[in-house]
C-alpha positions as CSV (number, residue, x, y, z in Angstrom):
1,X,28.5,-75.2,25.3
2,X,27.2,-78.8,24.9
3,X,23.6,-79.3,23.9
4,X,21.4,-80.8,26.6
5,X,20.0,-84.3,26.3
6,X,16.5,-82.9,26.6
7,X,17.2,-80.5,23.7
8,X,18.6,-83.3,21.5
9,X,15.6,-85.5,22.2
10,X,13.1,-82.7,21.4
11,X,14.8,-81.9,18.1
12,X,14.9,-85.5,17.1
13,X,11.2,-86.0,17.9
14,X,10.2,-82.8,16.0
15,X,12.6,-82.8,13.1
16,X,10.2,-84.2,10.5
17,X,7.2,-82.3,11.7
18,X,6.0,-79.5,9.2
19,X,6.8,-76.0,10.3
20,X,9.1,-77.1,13.2
21,X,11.2,-74.2,14.5
22,X,10.0,-72.0,11.6
23,X,10.4,-68.5,12.9
24,X,10.3,-69.7,16.5
25,X,12.9,-70.6,19.1
26,X,11.8,-72.8,22.0
27,X,13.6,-72.6,25.3
28,X,14.1,-76.4,25.3
29,X,16.3,-76.1,22.2
30,X,18.2,-72.9,23.2
31,X,21.7,-73.0,24.4
32,X,21.8,-73.1,28.2
33,X,22.8,-69.8,29.7
34,X,26.0,-69.7,31.7
35,X,24.7,-67.6,34.6
36,X,21.0,-68.5,35.3
37,X,20.7,-66.0,38.1
38,X,21.2,-63.1,35.6
39,X,18.8,-64.6,33.1
40,X,18.7,-64.9,29.3
41,X,17.8,-61.2,28.5
42,X,20.8,-59.7,30.4
43,X,23.0,-62.5,29.0
44,X,22.1,-61.6,25.4
45,X,22.6,-57.9,26.1
46,X,26.0,-58.5,27.5
47,X,27.0,-60.6,24.5
48,X,25.9,-57.9,22.1
49,X,27.6,-55.1,24.0
50,X,30.8,-57.2,24.1
51,X,30.9,-57.2,20.3
52,X,31.1,-53.4,20.1
53,X,34.4,-52.0,18.7
54,X,34.0,-48.6,20.5
55,X,35.6,-49.2,23.9
56,X,34.3,-46.1,25.6
57,X,30.7,-46.9,24.5
58,X,31.2,-50.5,25.5
59,X,32.4,-49.5,29.0
60,X,29.4,-47.1,29.5
61,X,26.9,-49.7,28.4
62,X,28.4,-52.4,30.7
63,X,28.4,-49.9,33.6
64,X,24.7,-49.3,33.0
65,X,24.0,-53.0,32.7
66,X,25.7,-53.7,36.0
67,X,23.6,-51.1,37.7
68,X,20.5,-52.4,36.2
69,X,21.3,-56.0,37.3
70,X,22.0,-54.8,40.9
71,X,18.5,-53.2,41.0
72,X,16.4,-55.7,39.0
73,X,18.1,-59.0,40.0
74,X,19.8,-58.5,43.3
75,X,17.3,-55.8,44.6
76,X,20.0,-53.7,46.2
77,X,22.2,-50.6,45.5
78,X,25.5,-51.4,43.8
79,X,28.5,-51.7,46.1
80,X,32.0,-52.9,45.6
81,X,31.3,-56.6,46.5
82,X,28.2,-56.8,44.3
83,X,30.1,-54.9,41.5
84,X,32.9,-57.5,41.6
85,X,30.3,-60.3,41.5
86,X,28.5,-58.9,38.5
87,X,31.7,-58.1,36.5
88,X,33.0,-61.6,37.2
89,X,29.7,-63.0,35.8
90,X,30.2,-60.7,32.7
91,X,33.7,-62.0,32.2
92,X,32.5,-65.6,32.5
93,X,29.6,-65.0,30.0
94,X,31.9,-63.4,27.5
95,X,34.9,-65.7,28.2
96,X,37.0,-62.6,28.9
97,X,36.6,-61.2,25.4
98,X,35.8,-57.6,26.3
99,X,39.0,-55.8,25.4
100,X,38.5,-53.2,28.2
101,X,39.9,-53.0,31.7
102,X,37.4,-54.0,34.4
103,X,36.8,-51.6,37.3
104,X,37.3,-54.4,39.8
105,X,39.4,-57.5,40.3
106,X,37.7,-60.5,38.5
107,X,36.9,-63.4,40.8
108,X,38.2,-66.9,40.0
109,X,35.7,-69.5,38.9
110,X,35.8,-71.0,42.4
111,X,35.1,-67.7,44.1
112,X,32.2,-66.8,41.8
113,X,29.8,-69.1,43.6
114,X,26.8,-67.1,44.9
115,X,26.2,-66.7,48.5
116,X,22.7,-68.4,49.0
117,X,21.5,-65.1,50.6
118,X,21.9,-63.4,47.3
119,X,19.7,-65.7,45.3
120,X,16.5,-63.7,44.7
121,X,13.0,-65.2,44.5
122,X,12.0,-65.3,40.8
123,X,10.3,-62.1,39.9
124,X,7.2,-62.2,37.6
125,X,7.9,-59.7,34.9
126,X,5.0,-57.3,34.0
127,X,3.5,-57.7,30.6
128,X,4.9,-55.2,28.0
129,X,3.4,-54.4,24.7
130,X,6.9,-54.0,23.3
131,X,8.5,-57.1,24.8
132,X,11.0,-57.7,27.6
133,X,14.1,-56.8,25.5
134,X,12.8,-53.2,25.0
135,X,11.9,-52.7,28.6
136,X,15.4,-54.1,29.6
137,X,17.1,-51.7,27.2
138,X,15.0,-48.8,28.4
139,X,16.0,-49.6,32.0
140,X,19.6,-49.5,31.0
141,X,19.4,-46.4,28.7
142,X,17.7,-44.2,31.3
143,X,20.7,-44.5,33.7
144,X,23.3,-43.5,31.1
145,X,24.8,-40.2,32.1
146,X,26.0,-39.1,28.7
147,X,23.0,-37.1,27.4
148,X,24.1,-37.4,23.7
149,X,24.4,-41.2,24.0
150,X,21.1,-41.4,26.0
151,X,19.2,-39.4,23.4
152,X,20.6,-41.5,20.6
153,X,19.5,-44.7,22.3
154,X,16.1,-43.2,22.9
155,X,15.7,-42.6,19.2
156,X,16.6,-46.1,18.3
157,X,14.3,-47.5,21.0
158,X,11.4,-45.4,19.7
159,X,12.0,-46.6,16.2
160,X,12.0,-50.2,17.2
161,X,8.9,-49.7,19.4
162,X,7.1,-48.3,16.3
163,X,8.3,-51.3,14.3
164,X,6.9,-53.7,17.0
165,X,3.5,-52.0,16.8
166,X,3.4,-52.5,13.1
167,X,4.9,-55.9,12.8
168,X,3.3,-57.7,15.7
169,X,0.3,-55.7,16.6
170,X,-0.7,-54.7,13.1
171,X,-1.2,-51.1,14.3
172,X,0.0,-47.9,12.9
173,X,1.0,-45.3,15.5
174,X,2.4,-41.8,15.2
175,X,5.6,-40.5,16.9
176,X,3.7,-38.6,19.5
177,X,2.1,-41.8,20.8
178,X,5.5,-43.6,20.8
179,X,7.1,-40.7,22.7
180,X,4.4,-40.9,25.4
181,X,4.9,-44.6,25.8
182,X,8.7,-44.2,25.9
183,X,8.4,-41.5,28.7
184,X,6.0,-43.8,30.6
185,X,8.2,-46.8,30.5
186,X,11.3,-44.8,31.4
187,X,9.7,-42.8,34.2
188,X,9.9,-39.6,32.2
189,X,13.7,-39.9,31.6
190,X,13.7,-40.8,27.9
191,X,11.9,-38.9,25.2
192,X,12.2,-38.0,21.5
193,X,11.3,-35.1,19.2
194,X,7.9,-36.2,17.7
195,X,9.1,-34.8,14.4
196,X,12.1,-37.2,14.4
197,X,12.4,-39.2,11.2
198,X,12.2,-42.7,12.8
199,X,11.9,-44.3,9.5
200,X,15.4,-43.3,8.6
201,X,16.6,-45.3,11.7
202,X,14.6,-48.5,11.5
203,X,12.5,-48.3,8.3
204,X,9.4,-47.9,10.4
205,X,7.5,-44.9,8.7
206,X,5.2,-45.3,5.8
207,X,2.2,-43.5,4.5
208,X,3.4,-40.3,6.1
209,X,3.3,-41.4,9.7
210,X,-0.4,-42.4,9.6
211,X,-2.1,-41.8,13.0
212,X,-3.4,-44.5,15.2
């Protein structure tokens, strides 16, 4: 996708400034998202899932994503019409590179246009200690029916939550604390064994799981 004029101008203005873009990404220089109504977080999730080689896992995760989008973005239960709309957006975002059979017929670019009644008022996201990506993944993971896959994702989410606390909040927390936060954010659906070796999943543990 072509870079915006605003993005080019901002880069040109800041290119010789010390520390510019060092470790940071500003929205003005990010690539514009193809479906603004879905938002950047869901767009990035879809792109990452599309790269998976396991077709069954990819299909399950995309199903969970479509259900999450219907609740969080469109504020309504999933139905055939909305499912077709969301899957068409997914195909548009990934340029059809999914390598799986969609559950509905994909709309043509002309038919993809949103009915104005479906455009939601922008929702102010609640602050999260762990960031919006984690809360979005938790929202998706808790609706996955396969318990083995759901538990596996819960462990990786817990490991990353622990990493966030150490990296960005400079705070050491134990697994029990992480488990309580995971249950709280998922409405009691997701949890881990407090004795789980999270360090083996995300290199999070050190000093014998020092307590907060």
